[in-house]
C-alpha positions as CSV (number, residue, x, y, z in Angstrom):
1,M,-7.9,-4.8,-2.2
2,T,-8.8,-1.7,-4.4
3,I,-7.6,1.7,-3.1
4,D,-11.1,2.9,-3.3
5,D,-12.4,0.2,-1.0
6,F,-9.6,0.8,1.5
7,N,-10.1,4.4,1.5
8,E,-13.9,4.0,2.0
9,A,-13.3,1.4,4.9
10,V,-10.5,3.3,6.7
11,G,-11.2,7.0,5.8
12,T,-7.9,7.5,4.0
13,R,-7.3,9.4,0.9
14,F,-4.7,7.3,-0.9
15,P,-4.3,8.4,-4.4
16,Q,-6.0,6.4,-7.2
17,E,-4.3,7.6,-10.3
18,G,-2.2,4.9,-11.9
19,S,-3.0,2.0,-9.5
20,R,-6.3,0.4,-8.7
21,T,-5.0,-1.7,-5.7
22,L,-2.8,-1.2,-2.6
23,A,-0.2,-3.7,-3.9
24,G,0.0,-1.8,-7.2
25,L,0.4,1.5,-5.3
26,V,3.4,-0.2,-3.5
27,F,4.8,-1.3,-6.7
28,D,4.5,2.1,-8.3
29,A,6.0,3.9,-5.2
30,L,8.9,1.6,-5.1
31,G,9.6,1.5,-8.8
32,R,10.7,-2.0,-8.8
33,R,9.5,-5.6,-7.7
34,P,9.1,-5.4,-3.9
35,D,10.9,-7.7,-1.4
36,T,9.5,-8.7,2.0
37,G,10.2,-5.9,4.5
38,D,10.1,-3.1,1.9
39,A,8.0,0.0,2.9
40,V,6.6,3.1,1.3
41,E,5.2,6.3,2.8
42,V,1.9,7.4,1.4
43,D,0.0,10.5,2.7
44,G,1.8,10.0,6.1
45,A,0.9,6.3,6.3
46,R,3.5,3.5,6.1
47,I,2.7,0.5,4.0
48,E,5.0,-2.4,4.5
49,V,5.3,-5.6,2.5
50,E,4.7,-8.5,4.8
51,R,4.3,-11.5,2.4
52,L,4.9,-12.4,-1.3
53,D,3.9,-15.3,-3.5
54,G,6.3,-15.1,-6.3
55,L,5.8,-11.6,-7.9
56,R,2.5,-11.2,-6.2
57,I,2.1,-9.2,-2.9
58,T,-0.2,-11.3,-0.6
59,G,0.3,-9.4,2.7
60,L,0.6,-5.7,3.5
61,L,0.7,-3.9,6.9
62,V,-0.6,-0.4,6.9
63,R,0.2,1.9,9.6
64,L,-1.8,5.1,9.7
65,P,-0.5,8.4,11.2
66,A,-1.8,9.3,14.6
67,R,-4.8,11.6,14.4
68,G,-4.9,14.6,16.6
């Protein structure tokens, strides 16, 4: 999923410079090939790698911060 589509659907403001997709954002934030269970924090949200197919991320879990 593209970052732009995710931001629009969920109302987040994940950065779009450098990466076009959520998976690319995770790769960039980690600075290496991800493993299942790896997680990154982006704008207060936690993005965790749930599934991989070889080098390709096929499942992410995004936990957004509580809104007050």
